[in-house]
PyMOL Python script that loads the backbone (N, CA, C, O; Angstrom):
from pymol import cmd

cmd.read_pdbstr("""\
ATOM      1  N   MET A   1      82.391  88.842 117.874  1.00  0.00           N
ATOM      2  CA  MET A   1      80.971  88.789 117.596  1.00  0.00           C
ATOM      3  C   MET A   1      80.149  89.039 118.863  1.00  0.00           C
ATOM      4  O   MET A   1      79.008  89.490 118.763  1.00  0.00           O
ATOM      5  N   LYS A   2      80.678  88.768 120.014  1.00  0.00           N
ATOM      6  CA  LYS A   2      79.938  88.966 121.258  1.00  0.00           C
ATOM      7  C   LYS A   2      79.686  90.439 121.548  1.00  0.00           C
ATOM      8  O   LYS A   2      78.662  90.780 122.140  1.00  0.00           O
ATOM      9  N   ILE A   3      80.591  91.314 121.146  1.00  0.00           N
ATOM     10  CA  ILE A   3      80.399  92.744 121.388  1.00  0.00           C
ATOM     11  C   ILE A   3      79.205  93.277 120.610  1.00  0.00           C
ATOM     12  O   ILE A   3      78.497  94.161 121.094  1.00  0.00           O
ATOM     13  N   GLU A   4      78.972  92.754 119.415  1.00  0.00           N
ATOM     14  CA  GLU A   4      77.819  93.179 118.621  1.00  0.00           C
ATOM     15  C   GLU A   4      76.520  92.795 119.315  1.00  0.00           C
ATOM     16  O   GLU A   4      75.574  93.582 119.338  1.00  0.00           O
ATOM     17  N   ILE A   5      76.467  91.613 119.870  1.00  0.00           N
ATOM     18  CA  ILE A   5      75.271  91.164 120.587  1.00  0.00           C
ATOM     19  C   ILE A   5      75.044  92.036 121.819  1.00  0.00           C
ATOM     20  O   ILE A   5      73.908  92.405 122.118  1.00  0.00           O
ATOM     21  N   LEU A   6      76.112  92.362 122.530  1.00  0.00           N
ATOM     22  CA  LEU A   6      76.003  93.231 123.701  1.00  0.00           C
ATOM     23  C   LEU A   6      75.469  94.610 123.314  1.00  0.00           C
ATOM     24  O   LEU A   6      74.627  95.164 124.022  1.00  0.00           O
ATOM     25  N   ILE A   7      75.938  95.160 122.222  1.00  0.00           N
ATOM     26  CA  ILE A   7      75.469  96.471 121.759  1.00  0.00           C
ATOM     27  C   ILE A   7      73.989  96.417 121.413  1.00  0.00           C
ATOM     28  O   ILE A   7      73.245  97.345 121.731  1.00  0.00           O
ATOM     29  N   ILE A   8      73.559  95.347 120.770  1.00  0.00           N
ATOM     30  CA  ILE A   8      72.148  95.201 120.420  1.00  0.00           C
ATOM     31  C   ILE A   8      71.287  95.085 121.677  1.00  0.00           C
ATOM     32  O   ILE A   8      70.214  95.683 121.755  1.00  0.00           O
ATOM     33  N   ILE A   9      71.754  94.322 122.651  1.00  0.00           N
ATOM     34  CA  ILE A   9      71.009  94.171 123.905  1.00  0.00           C
ATOM     35  C   ILE A   9      70.895  95.508 124.633  1.00  0.00           C
ATOM     36  O   ILE A   9      69.828  95.845 125.146  1.00  0.00           O
ATOM     37  N   ILE A  10      71.968  96.257 124.678  1.00  0.00           N
ATOM     38  CA  ILE A  10      71.941  97.579 125.317  1.00  0.00           C
ATOM     39  C   ILE A  10      70.975  98.500 124.590  1.00  0.00           C
ATOM     40  O   ILE A  10      70.215  99.221 125.237  1.00  0.00           O
ATOM     41  N   ALA A  11      70.985  98.495 123.258  1.00  0.00           N
ATOM     42  CA  ALA A  11      70.075  99.342 122.479  1.00  0.00           C
ATOM     43  C   ALA A  11      68.616  98.966 122.733  1.00  0.00           C
ATOM     44  O   ALA A  11      67.763  99.845 122.857  1.00  0.00           O
ATOM     45  N   VAL A  12      68.330  97.683 122.810  1.00  0.00           N
ATOM     46  CA  VAL A  12      66.958  97.239 123.061  1.00  0.00           C
ATOM     47  C   VAL A  12      66.514  97.628 124.464  1.00  0.00           C
ATOM     48  O   VAL A  12      65.399  98.116 124.649  1.00  0.00           O
ATOM     49  N   VAL A  13      67.367  97.419 125.442  1.00  0.00           N
ATOM     50  CA  VAL A  13      67.030  97.764 126.830  1.00  0.00           C
ATOM     51  C   VAL A  13      66.834  99.273 126.977  1.00  0.00           C
ATOM     52  O   VAL A  13      65.984  99.709 127.753  1.00  0.00           O
ATOM     53  N   TRP A  14      67.591 100.059 126.258  1.00  0.00           N
ATOM     54  CA  TRP A  14      67.461 101.516 126.296  1.00  0.00           C
ATOM     55  C   TRP A  14      66.182 101.969 125.595  1.00  0.00           C
ATOM     56  O   TRP A  14      65.490 102.859 126.088  1.00  0.00           O
ATOM     57  N   THR A  15      65.863 101.368 124.455  1.00  0.00           N
ATOM     58  CA  THR A  15      64.772 101.835 123.607  1.00  0.00           C
ATOM     59  C   THR A  15      63.388 101.419 124.104  1.00  0.00           C
ATOM     60  O   THR A  15      62.456 102.221 124.041  1.00  0.00           O
ATOM     61  N   LEU A  16      63.232 100.214 124.587  1.00  0.00           N
ATOM     62  CA  LEU A  16      61.905  99.700 124.934  1.00  0.00           C
ATOM     63  C   LEU A  16      61.137 100.550 125.955  1.00  0.00           C
ATOM     64  O   LEU A  16      59.964 100.838 125.718  1.00  0.00           O
ATOM     65  N   PRO A  17      61.729 100.960 127.059  1.00  0.00           N
ATOM     66  CA  PRO A  17      60.947 101.786 127.995  1.00  0.00           C
ATOM     67  C   PRO A  17      60.531 103.133 127.397  1.00  0.00           C
ATOM     68  O   PRO A  17      59.409 103.588 127.617  1.00  0.00           O
ATOM     69  N   TRP A  18      61.424 103.765 126.648  1.00  0.00           N
ATOM     70  CA  TRP A  18      61.095 105.044 126.019  1.00  0.00           C
ATOM     71  C   TRP A  18      59.971 104.873 125.002  1.00  0.00           C
ATOM     72  O   TRP A  18      59.023 105.657 124.986  1.00  0.00           O
ATOM     73  N   LYS A  19      60.075 103.854 124.156  1.00  0.00           N
ATOM     74  CA  LYS A  19      59.059 103.606 123.146  1.00  0.00           C
ATOM     75  C   LYS A  19      57.724 103.281 123.792  1.00  0.00           C
ATOM     76  O   LYS A  19      56.686 103.786 123.363  1.00  0.00           O
ATOM     77  N   GLY A  20      57.741 102.444 124.820  1.00  0.00           N
ATOM     78  CA  GLY A  20      56.509 102.091 125.513  1.00  0.00           C
ATOM     79  C   GLY A  20      55.824 103.296 126.124  1.00  0.00           C
ATOM     80  O   GLY A  20      54.613 103.462 125.986  1.00  0.00           O
ATOM     81  N   PHE A  21      56.596 104.143 126.803  1.00  0.00           N
ATOM     82  CA  PHE A  21      56.010 105.324 127.439  1.00  0.00           C
ATOM     83  C   PHE A  21      55.500 106.310 126.401  1.00  0.00           C
ATOM     84  O   PHE A  21      54.418 106.874 126.568  1.00  0.00           O
ATOM     85  N   ALA A  22      56.257 106.528 125.335  1.00  0.00           N
ATOM     86  CA  ALA A  22      55.829 107.460 124.286  1.00  0.00           C
ATOM     87  C   ALA A  22      54.568 106.950 123.594  1.00  0.00           C
ATOM     88  O   ALA A  22      53.663 107.735 123.313  1.00  0.00           O
ATOM     89  N   LEU A  23      54.494 105.652 123.315  1.00  0.00           N
ATOM     90  CA  LEU A  23      53.296 105.088 122.698  1.00  0.00           C
ATOM     91  C   LEU A  23      52.096 105.222 123.634  1.00  0.00           C
ATOM     92  O   LEU A  23      51.002 105.580 123.197  1.00  0.00           O
ATOM     93  N   TRP A  24      52.297 104.939 124.904  1.00  0.00           N
ATOM     94  CA  TRP A  24      51.225 105.072 125.880  1.00  0.00           C
ATOM     95  C   TRP A  24      50.725 106.515 125.957  1.00  0.00           C
ATOM     96  O   TRP A  24      49.520 106.768 125.965  1.00  0.00           O
ATOM     97  N   LYS A  25      51.668 107.452 126.013  1.00  0.00           N
ATOM     98  CA  LYS A  25      51.297 108.866 126.140  1.00  0.00           C
ATOM     99  C   LYS A  25      50.578 109.370 124.886  1.00  0.00           C
ATOM    100  O   LYS A  25      49.599 110.110 124.988  1.00  0.00           O
ATOM    101  N   SER A  26      51.059 108.971 123.704  1.00  0.00           N
ATOM    102  CA  SER A  26      50.404 109.417 122.472  1.00  0.00           C
ATOM    103  C   SER A  26      49.018 108.804 122.341  1.00  0.00           C
ATOM    104  O   SER A  26      48.108 109.457 121.831  1.00  0.00           O
ATOM    105  N   ALA A  27      48.836 107.563 122.789  1.00  0.00           N
ATOM    106  CA  ALA A  27      47.510 106.942 122.739  1.00  0.00           C
ATOM    107  C   ALA A  27      46.550 107.629 123.708  1.00  0.00           C
ATOM    108  O   ALA A  27      45.393 107.869 123.364  1.00  0.00           O
ATOM    109  N   ARG A  28      47.012 107.942 124.897  1.00  0.00           N
ATOM    110  CA  ARG A  28      46.168 108.615 125.884  1.00  0.00           C
ATOM    111  C   ARG A  28      45.745 110.009 125.423  1.00  0.00           C
ATOM    112  O   ARG A  28      44.640 110.460 125.723  1.00  0.00           O
ATOM    113  N   ARG A  29      46.632 110.687 124.691  1.00  0.00           N
ATOM    114  CA  ARG A  29      46.322 112.030 124.205  1.00  0.00           C
ATOM    115  C   ARG A  29      45.534 112.012 122.905  1.00  0.00           C
ATOM    116  O   ARG A  29      45.045 113.054 122.469  1.00  0.00           O
ATOM    117  N   GLY A  30      45.399 110.843 122.276  1.00  0.00           N
ATOM    118  CA  GLY A  30      44.675 110.750 121.014  1.00  0.00           C
ATOM    119  C   GLY A  30      45.489 111.217 119.822  1.00  0.00           C
ATOM    120  O   GLY A  30      44.925 111.576 118.788  1.00  0.00           O
ATOM    121  N   ASP A  31      46.805 111.215 119.953  1.00  0.00           N
ATOM    122  CA  ASP A  31      47.691 111.627 118.863  1.00  0.00           C
ATOM    123  C   ASP A  31      47.975 110.425 117.963  1.00  0.00           C
ATOM    124  O   ASP A  31      49.037 109.810 118.056  1.00  0.00           O
ATOM    125  N   SER A  32      47.015 110.093 117.087  1.00  0.00           N
ATOM    126  CA  SER A  32      47.150 108.880 116.282  1.00  0.00           C
ATOM    127  C   SER A  32      48.304 108.955 115.287  1.00  0.00           C
ATOM    128  O   SER A  32      48.945 107.939 115.019  1.00  0.00           O
ATOM    129  N   ILE A  33      48.579 110.125 114.740  1.00  0.00           N
ATOM    130  CA  ILE A  33      49.701 110.258 113.801  1.00  0.00           C
ATOM    131  C   ILE A  33      51.016 110.005 114.533  1.00  0.00           C
ATOM    132  O   ILE A  33      51.879 109.289 114.026  1.00  0.00           O
ATOM    133  N   TRP A  34      51.173 110.583 115.716  1.00  0.00           N
ATOM    134  CA  TRP A  34      52.380 110.347 116.501  1.00  0.00           C
ATOM    135  C   TRP A  34      52.491 108.882 116.897  1.00  0.00           C
ATOM    136  O   TRP A  34      53.586 108.319 116.897  1.00  0.00           O
ATOM    137  N   PHE A  35      51.359 108.262 117.237  1.00  0.00           N
ATOM    138  CA  PHE A  35      51.388 106.858 117.624  1.00  0.00           C
ATOM    139  C   PHE A  35      51.945 106.001 116.498  1.00  0.00           C
ATOM    140  O   PHE A  35      52.807 105.154 116.734  1.00  0.00           O
ATOM    141  N   VAL A  36      51.466 106.211 115.283  1.00  0.00           N
ATOM    142  CA  VAL A  36      51.940 105.428 114.135  1.00  0.00           C
ATOM    143  C   VAL A  36      53.408 105.719 113.854  1.00  0.00           C
ATOM    144  O   VAL A  36      54.183 104.795 113.607  1.00  0.00           O
ATOM    145  N   LEU A  37      53.800 106.983 113.888  1.00  0.00           N
ATOM    146  CA  LEU A  37      55.209 107.329 113.659  1.00  0.00           C
ATOM    147  C   LEU A  37      56.123 106.681 114.690  1.00  0.00           C
ATOM    148  O   LEU A  37      57.158 106.112 114.344  1.00  0.00           O
ATOM    149  N   LEU A  38      55.739 106.770 115.943  1.00  0.00           N
ATOM    150  CA  LEU A  38      56.559 106.179 117.002  1.00  0.00           C
ATOM    151  C   LEU A  38      56.617 104.660 116.896  1.00  0.00           C
ATOM    152  O   LEU A  38      57.633 104.044 117.220  1.00  0.00           O
ATOM    153  N   LEU A  39      55.528 104.066 116.443  1.00  0.00           N
ATOM    154  CA  LEU A  39      55.487 102.616 116.310  1.00  0.00           C
ATOM    155  C   LEU A  39      56.364 102.125 115.166  1.00  0.00           C
ATOM    156  O   LEU A  39      57.007 101.082 115.284  1.00  0.00           O
ATOM    157  N   LEU A  40      56.396 102.864 114.061  1.00  0.00           N
ATOM    158  CA  LEU A  40      57.078 102.402 112.857  1.00  0.00           C
ATOM    159  C   LEU A  40      58.534 102.842 112.745  1.00  0.00           C
ATOM    160  O   LEU A  40      59.345 102.146 112.134  1.00  0.00           O
ATOM    161  N   ILE A  41      58.870 103.976 113.322  1.00  0.00           N
ATOM    162  CA  ILE A  41      60.217 104.517 113.155  1.00  0.00           C
ATOM    163  C   ILE A  41      61.055 104.199 114.390  1.00  0.00           C
ATOM    164  O   ILE A  41      60.657 104.506 115.515  1.00  0.00           O
ATOM    165  N   ASN A  42      62.207 103.588 114.175  1.00  0.00           N
ATOM    166  CA  ASN A  42      63.110 103.275 115.279  1.00  0.00           C
ATOM    167  C   ASN A  42      64.326 104.199 115.205  1.00  0.00           C
ATOM    168  O   ASN A  42      65.130 104.103 114.277  1.00  0.00           O
ATOM    169  N   THR A  43      64.453 105.086 116.179  1.00  0.00           N
ATOM    170  CA  THR A  43      65.541 106.071 116.198  1.00  0.00           C
ATOM    171  C   THR A  43      66.383 105.965 117.463  1.00  0.00           C
ATOM    172  O   THR A  43      66.969 106.954 117.901  1.00  0.00           O
ATOM    173  N   LEU A  44      66.446 104.788 118.046  1.00  0.00           N
ATOM    174  CA  LEU A  44      67.144 104.581 119.326  1.00  0.00           C
ATOM    175  C   LEU A  44      66.633 105.552 120.391  1.00  0.00           C
ATOM    176  O   LEU A  44      67.408 106.099 121.175  1.00  0.00           O
ATOM    177  N   ALA A  45      65.329 105.751 120.403  1.00  0.00           N
ATOM    178  CA  ALA A  45      64.584 106.527 121.409  1.00  0.00           C
ATOM    179  C   ALA A  45      64.711 108.034 121.245  1.00  0.00           C
ATOM    180  O   ALA A  45      64.190 108.767 122.086  1.00  0.00           O
ATOM    181  N   ILE A  46      65.363 108.529 120.227  1.00  0.00           N
ATOM    182  CA  ILE A  46      65.484 109.981 120.055  1.00  0.00           C
ATOM    183  C   ILE A  46      64.117 110.602 119.782  1.00  0.00           C
ATOM    184  O   ILE A  46      63.746 111.580 120.430  1.00  0.00           O
ATOM    185  N   LEU A  47      63.359 110.045 118.826  1.00  0.00           N
ATOM    186  CA  LEU A  47      62.038 110.572 118.509  1.00  0.00           C
ATOM    187  C   LEU A  47      61.090 110.428 119.695  1.00  0.00           C
ATOM    188  O   LEU A  47      60.278 111.316 119.952  1.00  0.00           O
ATOM    189  N   GLU A  48      61.189 109.325 120.411  1.00  0.00           N
ATOM    190  CA  GLU A  48      60.332 109.103 121.564  1.00  0.00           C
ATOM    191  C   GLU A  48      60.593 110.136 122.660  1.00  0.00           C
ATOM    192  O   GLU A  48      59.651 110.665 123.249  1.00  0.00           O
ATOM    193  N   ILE A  49      61.851 110.420 122.931  1.00  0.00           N
ATOM    194  CA  ILE A  49      62.200 111.403 123.956  1.00  0.00           C
ATOM    195  C   ILE A  49      61.723 112.795 123.548  1.00  0.00           C
ATOM    196  O   ILE A  49      61.212 113.545 124.379  1.00  0.00           O
ATOM    197  N   LEU A  50      61.888 113.140 122.277  1.00  0.00           N
ATOM    198  CA  LEU A  50      61.399 114.438 121.796  1.00  0.00           C
ATOM    199  C   LEU A  50      59.892 114.544 121.952  1.00  0.00           C
ATOM    200  O   LEU A  50      59.382 115.581 122.378  1.00  0.00           O
ATOM    201  N   TYR A  51      59.175 113.478 121.610  1.00  0.00           N
ATOM    202  CA  TYR A  51      57.722 113.508 121.765  1.00  0.00           C
ATOM    203  C   TYR A  51      57.325 113.686 123.231  1.00  0.00           C
ATOM    204  O   TYR A  51      56.479 114.521 123.551  1.00  0.00           O
ATOM    205  N   ILE A  52      57.932 112.905 124.114  1.00  0.00           N
ATOM    206  CA  ILE A  52      57.554 112.942 125.526  1.00  0.00           C
ATOM    207  C   ILE A  52      57.791 114.319 126.133  1.00  0.00           C
ATOM    208  O   ILE A  52      56.926 114.840 126.838  1.00  0.00           O
ATOM    209  N   PHE A  53      58.948 114.914 125.870  1.00  0.00           N
ATOM    210  CA  PHE A  53      59.308 116.149 126.563  1.00  0.00           C
ATOM    211  C   PHE A  53      59.002 117.428 125.795  1.00  0.00           C
ATOM    212  O   PHE A  53      58.960 118.500 126.398  1.00  0.00           O
ATOM    213  N   ILE A  54      58.786 117.353 124.487  1.00  0.00           N
ATOM    214  CA  ILE A  54      58.552 118.579 123.715  1.00  0.00           C
ATOM    215  C   ILE A  54      57.168 118.592 123.076  1.00  0.00           C
ATOM    216  O   ILE A  54      56.351 119.457 123.393  1.00  0.00           O
ATOM    217  N   PHE A  55      56.895 117.652 122.190  1.00  0.00           N
ATOM    218  CA  PHE A  55      55.687 117.713 121.379  1.00  0.00           C
ATOM    219  C   PHE A  55      54.416 117.392 122.163  1.00  0.00           C
ATOM    220  O   PHE A  55      53.366 117.958 121.859  1.00  0.00           O
ATOM    221  N   SER A  56      54.469 116.521 123.143  1.00  0.00           N
ATOM    222  CA  SER A  56      53.257 116.196 123.896  1.00  0.00           C
ATOM    223  C   SER A  56      52.927 117.253 124.943  1.00  0.00           C
ATOM    224  O   SER A  56      51.840 117.226 125.519  1.00  0.00           O
ATOM    225  N   GLU A  57      53.826 118.166 125.195  1.00  0.00           N
ATOM    226  CA  GLU A  57      53.591 119.208 126.192  1.00  0.00           C
ATOM    227  C   GLU A  57      52.868 120.423 125.620  1.00  0.00           C
ATOM    228  O   GLU A  57      52.439 121.302 126.367  1.00  0.00           O
ATOM    229  N   ARG A  58      52.733 120.471 124.306  1.00  0.00           N
ATOM    230  CA  ARG A  58      52.031 121.603 123.696  1.00  0.00           C
ATOM    231  C   ARG A  58      50.561 121.558 124.080  1.00  0.00           C
ATOM    232  O   ARG A  58      49.937 120.497 124.080  1.00  0.00           O
ATOM    233  N   LYS A  59      50.026 122.705 124.401  1.00  0.00           N
ATOM    234  CA  LYS A  59      48.622 122.797 124.817  1.00  0.00           C
ATOM    235  C   LYS A  59      47.740 122.966 123.578  1.00  0.00           C
ATOM    236  O   LYS A  59      48.081 123.690 122.643  1.00  0.00           O
ATOM    237  N   VAL A  60      46.609 122.285 123.601  1.00  0.00           N
ATOM    238  CA  VAL A  60      45.625 122.402 122.527  1.00  0.00           C
ATOM    239  C   VAL A  60      44.468 123.222 123.076  1.00  0.00           C
ATOM    240  O   VAL A  60      43.949 122.921 124.151  1.00  0.00           O
ATOM    241  N   ALA A  61      44.055 124.264 122.340  1.00  0.00           N
ATOM    242  CA  ALA A  61      43.048 125.205 122.838  1.00  0.00           C
ATOM    243  C   ALA A  61      41.686 124.554 123.046  1.00  0.00           C
ATOM    244  O   ALA A  61      41.012 124.860 124.029  1.00  0.00           O
ATOM    245  N   ASN A  62      41.267 123.674 122.159  1.00  0.00           N
ATOM    246  CA  ASN A  62      39.929 123.096 122.236  1.00  0.00           C
ATOM    247  C   ASN A  62      39.910 121.731 122.913  1.00  0.00           C
ATOM    248  O   ASN A  62      38.915 121.016 122.796  1.00  0.00           O
ATOM    249  N   ARG A  63      40.926 121.359 123.587  1.00  0.00           N
ATOM    250  CA  ARG A  63      41.019 120.041 124.227  1.00  0.00           C
ATOM    251  C   ARG A  63      40.205 120.031 125.514  1.00  0.00           C
ATOM    252  O   ARG A  63      40.278 120.961 126.317  1.00  0.00           O
ATOM    253  N   ILE A  64      39.437 118.977 125.699  1.00  0.00           N
ATOM    254  CA  ILE A  64      38.660 118.818 126.912  1.00  0.00           C
ATOM    255  C   ILE A  64      39.588 118.235 127.983  1.00  0.00           C
ATOM    256  O   ILE A  64      40.229 117.211 127.746  1.00  0.00           O
ATOM    257  N   PRO A  65      39.668 118.872 129.156  1.00  0.00           N
ATOM    258  CA  PRO A  65      40.572 118.349 130.185  1.00  0.00           C
ATOM    259  C   PRO A  65      40.089 117.003 130.705  1.00  0.00           C
ATOM    260  O   PRO A  65      38.890 116.780 130.878  1.00  0.00           O
ATOM    261  N   SER A  66      41.044 116.109 130.950  1.00  0.00           N
ATOM    262  CA  SER A  66      40.693 114.790 131.490  1.00  0.00           C
ATOM    263  C   SER A  66      40.545 114.875 132.991  1.00  0.00           C
ATOM    264  O   SER A  66      41.131 115.746 133.634  1.00  0.00           O
ATOM    265  N   LYS A  67      39.764 113.972 133.546  1.00  0.00           N
ATOM    266  CA  LYS A  67      39.508 113.991 134.983  1.00  0.00           C
ATOM    267  C   LYS A  67      40.566 113.290 135.737  1.00  0.00           C
ATOM    268  O   LYS A  67      40.503 113.213 136.964  1.00  0.00           O
TER     269      LYS A  67
END
""", "prot")
cmd.dss("prot")
cmd.show_as("cartoon", "prot")
cmd.util.cbc("prot")
cmd.orient("prot")
């Protein structure tokens, strides 16, 4: 039973920083749909990593640049 607890702890330690950064980045960019998806769906950080490195890098033509 101890190995199961260790696996859960490793998964939580792996997921929390990715989820936190992805949520922060989606909130800063105003991506409310992504924010809700990232908040509700737990994919062991797969969706969060995809958002950070792929989907948040897309340029929006009418976006006002931040200072």
